[in-house]
N, C-alpha and C positions, 0 to 999 in steps of 0.2 A: 482210330488213328490219332485223334486229338488227345486221347488219354495218354498214349505213348509219348507223344511230343511233350506233354506237360511234365511227365516224369523227368525227362532230360533237363528241362530248364531249371527245375527245382533242385535236382542233384548238383547242377553246375553252380548254383548260388550257395551251396552249403558245404561241399567237400573241399577242404583247403589244402590237403596234402595226400599223397598216395598211401600213407600208412593207414588211413581210414579204411582202405579196402581189406586190410587184414582183420578187421573187426567183424563180429557177427553182422550179417547183412541187415538183420532187423534193427540192430543198434544204429546202423548207418541211416536207415529210414527214419528212425526216431529223431536222430540229430537233424535230419533234413527238415522234418516237420517243425521242430523247435526253431531252427535257424531261419526258416521261411518267414516266421512271425516277426523276426528281427531284421530281415535282410533289406527292407526298404524296397524300392522299385527294381524290377528286373526287365531288361529288354534284350532281344536277340533277333537275328534273321535266320531263316531256314530255307532249305530246298528239299522237297520230297519227290524223289524220282522213282517212278514205277517202270514197268516193262514197256509201256507205250506212251507215257507222258510224264511231265514234271510240273510241280507246283512250287512257287516261291512266295514267301510272305514274311511277316514279322509278328512278334508277340510282345505284349507288355503284361507284367504281373505285379500286383501289390497286395499282399495279404490274400484275402479271398476274392479280390477283384481281378479281372483279367480282360484282355482284348487280344483277339487273334485275327489278323488281317491278311487276306490273300485276294487276288482278283476273282477267284472262283467262289469264295465263301468268306464271310466276315461274321464275327461273334463278339459281342460286348456283354459283360456282366458286372453290375455295380454293387454286388453284395445281396441284392434282392431281385432285381429285374434283369432279364436277359433279352437281348435283341439279336436275332440271327438272320443273316442275309445269305441267300443262295442264288448264284447266277443262273442255275438251272431252272428254278421256279420263278425267278424274277420278282421276289417279294421279300419283305422283312416280317418275321414273326416275333411278337412280343409275348413272353411267358414269365412266370415266376416259378422256376424249376424246383422240384423236390430234391432232397439230398441224394436220392438214388439217381435222378437225372443229372445232377451236377457231377457225379462220378465219371460221366462221359466227357465232361468239358472242364470242370473246375480243377485247377492244378492241385490245390490243397486236398480236396476230397479224393482226387486221383491217387495221390501219394499214400494217404491213409488206407485206401482200398488195396493198394499194392501189397501191403503187409499181410493181408488175408487172402488175396486172390491170386498172387503170384509166388513162385519159388525163385529166389534170387541166389545164383551161384557164380563163382568165378569161371571164366571161359578163356580159351586160348586166344591171345591177341595176335594181330597181324604182324607185329614186330615189337622191338624194344621201346618204341616211342609211345605206345599206348597200353592201357590196361582195359580189359573187357569184362562186363557182367552179362550173364544170361538170365533173362526173365522168362519163366515157363508158367503158363496158367495152371492153377490147381484144378479148375473146373472146365467142363466142356465149352469150347469156344472156337471161333474160326482162326484163332492165332495158334501157331505151333510154338514159336518162341521169338524173342527179341534179343539181339546182341547189341549192347551199348558199349561203345568204345570211348575212353577218356584219355586225354593227353597226359603223359607221365609227369611232365614238368608242372603243368598248371592244374591238373586233375579236372579240367573242364571237358565237357562232352564234345566230341568231334564228329561222331557218326553213330547211326543206329541202323542195323539191318533187320527188317521186319519180315518174318516168314509166316505165311498162312498154312492151314492144314492141306490146302490143295496145291501147295508148292509155289505159289506166287510170292514174289519178293518186292520189297520197296526199300530204298535207301534214303535215310534222312541225314542231311549234313547241316551242322550248326556253325554259324559264323557271327562275328561281331557281338558276342555276348557280354553284357555289362550289368553290374549290380550297383546298388545304392543310387539308383536314378530317381530324380524328382518327377513323379507322375501325378498330375492333378486329377481330381475326381472325374473331370470331363473326359479323360482318356478312356474311361470304362463305361461311357454312355454312348448311345447311338448317335452317330454323326452322319446326317443325311447327305453331306457333301461328298461322302465316300461311296455312295451308291448312285446309280443312274437317276437322272431327273424323273419325277413322277412315279418312282417305285412305290407300289402299294405297301402300306404298313398295316398288318393284320394283328389286332390285339386279341390274343388267345387266353388272356388271364380270366 
């Protein structure tokens, strides 16, 4: 789920007009990767609503660094070290993730993986105000497809509908997306004030 969310944020920071969607989708992804390296800081808010619950949070991205913060889970990555908090386990785990592991959370690694692991095509939009892309996994996975909807005027993402192979759906809504934000290095390092007092920190490096 984090991987899909990351794709949305990066595309939002790089596609500046709807004519880009007429290009080969691989070219769009290449432009996104290049633009991400030049985009500066990206921030946004999101709501992920499933059939029984909803999660709201915010994300910050700068190059390979990122922070994704919600009440239920938080993750910081400073380019080398990752801190991951889960309300379910009640602890923070510190790791130095491999490139393969980063594909599940790191926005830049995610986008590069999308070029080889997903087939991107145009899909029918809900109306004239949006344009939609369909991402279909090339390999066996629990995802059936993801529909990404972009605003026709701004080309920024407004919604993603995620469908799994067992028919479950989740809808991701993006709001308040900003680029060229000044994000200090501390943004991407563990902040103990954002987790409950006395939360165990487990170093798994």
